[in-house]
C-alpha positions, 0 to 999 in steps of 0.5 A: 094193952101190953100184949098189943104193944109187944106184938108191935114190937114197942121197946120196954121202956115205951111199954112201961111209960105208956102203962104207968100214964094209963094207970094214973089216968084212971086213978085221977079220973076215977074211972075205968079206961073203958069209961073215959070220954072226950070231956074227961080226957080234955079236962085232964090234958088242960090241968096237966098243961096249965097246972103242971106246965107239962111239956108238949112231948108229955102230953103227946105221950099221954095222947098216944098211949090213950089212943093206942088203947082206944083204937087198938084195944077197944077197936074204936075210931079215934076221930070221934074222940075229937082230941088233937095234939098240941102245937110243937114248941119251937125251942132250941137246945142248950149247947155248951162251948168247947171251953166249957166241956173241957172244964167239966172233964177237968174238974171231975176227979172220979175216973168213972165220972170223967169217963161217962161225961167224955163218952157221953159227949164225944159219941153224942149218947142219950142217957139210956144209951150210956147206961146200956152200953156194954164192954163189946160196944166199944170197937177200938180196932175201927174206932167206933161206939156201937149203939144197940137198940137205941131209940126207936129200936135202931142200932147205929154206930157213932164215933170213938175218940181217941181221948175217951178210949184212952180214959175208958182203958184207964177206968177199965183197968181200975174197976174191972166191970163185968158186963156193962161198961158203967156199973154201980159200985159193989153190984157187978153185972147191973146197969147204972141208973139213969138218976145217977148219970144225971147226977154226974153230969150236973154235979161236973157242970156246977162244979166247973162253974157252968150257969146253964141248965145242963143235962145229959142230953145237953152233951148230945146237943153240943157234940151235933153242933160242934161237929157242924161247925167243924164242917162235917156233913149234916147227913153224917151227923144224922147218921151218928145221932141216930135221928129218923128225920132230917129235920131233927138234925137240921135244928142245929143249923140254927145254933152252930156258929157257922162262918159264911165268909169261908164259903166260896162259890162252886164257880171258883173251883172251875178253871175256865177261860175268860 
């Protein structure tokens, strides 16, 4: 199973997730994966959905993992397994206002934590991209942040805020990280944990008196929404976010507070004789 995913160039994170899901499936059902039938699998999915309130994305991950095993390892036909994916949830992401972002930054006194929040928001980064960020990924000459092997194993460039760069320089002079931009205290050359990054963001949101359910991804959603509200082309936002599908970026059209009254017909820009 691992070999098959490595050959197909799956990320290490995906390989770890899929293997963990399948090991857990075997443990719960008390059967070898080779013996799991449609009824076993559907019963497990039903339990996760009704009892554990598992998200659609979690269910889809389990289906994808087992389908990979069933089709590519066992060489069986998936259509014979008769398992379909659940309908996707149409939920809009939580977005913070500019003033709420400002409050989070202002109430954060720890310089490293302040830098994490500012970089995550100002560049629209995912949590894993934050902890994988290295010193050389901050391009102060071009004012860009390089994201190496983000989701889908894709590289991209996004924005580097001048204000963020100023704070990052202060932070660097204070802590002198060696490899990764954000390293644990006393562990030079090692990545900060995802749990710690989440803790930093949620603690600052709570301290700022924000009642919304704030996660690291909330900062990313806010980045895209605020760019759209500022008039940035949505295709450019798609590039900054690293979205494969335009439909994913288009979600922010339902959230952004756009002002139709400021839009004029293109005819009004043409000088014609009437």
